[in-house]
N, C-alpha and C positions, 0 to 999 in steps of 0.2 A: 700738708697744710696743718698747722697747729690749731689746737682748740681756741675758739675766740673767747675773749673776756665777756661775761654775761652780767647784766644788771637790769634793774627795773627802776625807772624814775617816773614818779607820778602816774604809775599804772601802765607805762609804756615799756615794752621789751626792747632792750638795746644790746646788740652784739657788736663787739669791736674786734675785727679781724686785723691783727697787727702784722705788718710786713717786717721782715728782719732788717730792711733798709730804713733806719730810723728817720732819715731826712726826706723820705718819700712824701708825695702829696697825700692828702686825706680826702676821701669821698664820703659825704654824708648822703645816705639814700633813704628816703621815706618809702616804705613798702607796705602794700596791702597785706601780704603774707611774708613770712620770713623766707628769703631766698638768697641770702648773702653768699652762701657757699656755692650755689649754682651760678650766680653772677660771676664770682671769682674764677670758677672753672671755665666759664665761657670767655672771660677776659684772657685767661691763659692761652686758650686755643687761638685767640685773635692776636697774640703777641703783644699784649698790652704792657706798657711800662709799669714798674712797681708802684703800688699805692697801698695805703691803709684804707679799710672800709668800715664805716659805721652804719649799721643797718638798724632802722627804727621801725618797729611795728606796734600794733595795738592802738593805732590812732583812731579817733573818731573821724573817719575818712572825709565825708562830705563837710562836716562842720569845721574841722581844724585846717583843712587845706583850701577852703573857698575864700577868695579875697574879700568878698562882701556878700551880704545876705541876698538871696534871690529865691523866688518860688521854684518848685520842681521843674526840671527841664527834661531829664532823660526818662524818669518814671515817677509815679506818685510817691515812691519811697525816698526820693531825694530830700535831703535836709541841709540845705546850704545856709549856714548861719554866719558866714563871713568872719571866721576866727583866725585867718592865716597870719595876720599881723601879730596877734598874741602868741601864736604858735612859733613864729620866728623869734620873738623875744624869749620864749621858753628855751628854744635851742641855744640861743646866745647866752642865757644866764645859767641854765641847768645842765645842758648836754655837753657843749663844747669845752667848758672848763674841766668837766669830769673826764672826758676822753683825752684831753691834751695836757693834763696836769703834769705828766712826766716828761713832756717834750722840752728840749733846751730852747728851741725857738718856735714861734708860731709857724705851722706848716702852710703850704699852698692848699687852699680849701676849694673843693668842688661840691656843689649841691646838685643832686640827681634825683630823678623820680619818674615813675610811669603813671600815665592817666592823670588823676588829680594830683599825684605827686609830681608829675611833669609840669602841671600848671603852677604849682607852688614854686618849683625851681625857677621859673621865669618871673614870678612875682617877688621872690626873695630879694633880688638886687635893689628893689625899690623901698624896702623896709628894714634892711640890715646891711652892714658893711662886712659881714663875715666872709662872703664867698667871692672867689676870683673868676669862676667859670660855672656854667650851668649846662646840665643835660636834661632835656625834655623829650623823653621817649614816649611817643603816642600821647603827648600831653593834651589835657582837656582845654585846649585854647579856644574852643567854641564857647567857653563860659561867657555869658552875656556881658557885653561892654569891655571885655578884657583887652582886645586889640586897641580900642579907643583909649583905654587907660594907659597902655604901654606907650602909645604914640604921643600922649599929652603930658607925661610926667617925666621928671628928672630922676636918674638913678641915684640912689644913696651911695652905691659903689658900681661904677661901670664895669661890666665883666670883660675879661680878656677874650673869651671865646664862648660861643653858644652853639649847642648841638640840638637840632630839631629832627624828629622822625615821625613817620605815620605809616600805617598799613594802607595799601592801595585800595582796600575795600571799605575803609572806615567812613568815608563820606558818602557811600552809596546807601542812603537811608531816607525814609520819608520824614524823619524828624527835622524840622527846619533849622534847628541849632546845629545838630551834628552834621548835617549836610554841608555846612559852611566850614568844616574843620580844615580841609586842605587849603581853601582860600585864605583862611586865617593864618595858617602856617606860612604861606607865601608872603603875606603882608608883613608878618613878623620878621621873616628872613630879610626882606627888602629894608625894613626899618633898621635892623641891627647892622646890616652892611652899610647903609647910609651913614651910620655913626662909627664907621671904621672898626666894628667889632668882627673878629674872625668868626664866621658863621657858616653853617651848612644845613641843608634840609635833605634828608634821605627818605626815600620811599621803600617800604618793605612789603613783601607779598603777604596777603591775608588780612583778616579783620583785626579788631581791637584786642582780641584775646589770644592771638597767635604769637608764640615765641617771645613773650614779654621779657624773660630773663636775658635772652640773646640780644634783643633790641636795646635793653639797658646797657649791656656789656659793650655793644658796638659804640654807643654814645660815650661811655667812659673811656674806651680805647682811643677814640678820635680826639677827645678833649686833651688827654694826656700827651698825645703825639704832637699837639700844637705848641707845647711849651718849648721855648728856646728857638722857635722858627723865626 
């Protein structure tokens, strides 16, 4: 694996892991910590099709990935300020042109993320037409009113495919919001399938913090296998 291209845009660290196959799809992944190489290695073990990976870290996690402002839900340290729409525009205007400047043609784009990054991956098709598919690995779909939002709005760009996953222990909690996560996932799966979007919901063993890199890699692998089917 060759060294990735590294840059900083507006204080965020961006690594571009470029595949030798120039016309391969490109996956944009918002990450809490840099794990691009780990995800790529997991994808390789899973037999994933070739792709370029853009890993973005250094985000203001709660602020920039929350779709609208809300009071704390998980802990008193939550700071949900609802800046995901602005963040999507930042990706569109600052990140994508920089990463794809040397491409002859616009690539097939996938938006991927874990936890709040997974929530953003499902929100993105409503506020930008950049992406053709979404990976939400253990996505924070418990976010207040998110399912209602999805069910009541039109896509800016309808995704070809959506991957959802969750740890089988994630909904076993006293928190009334987190306890609904699996139910929210099932409602989202039904919604996407009703709209003829190729979708799947996978359950993984463990809690929210188990095998994050592997779960993200599973989602990317599944999404890329759907192309051409």
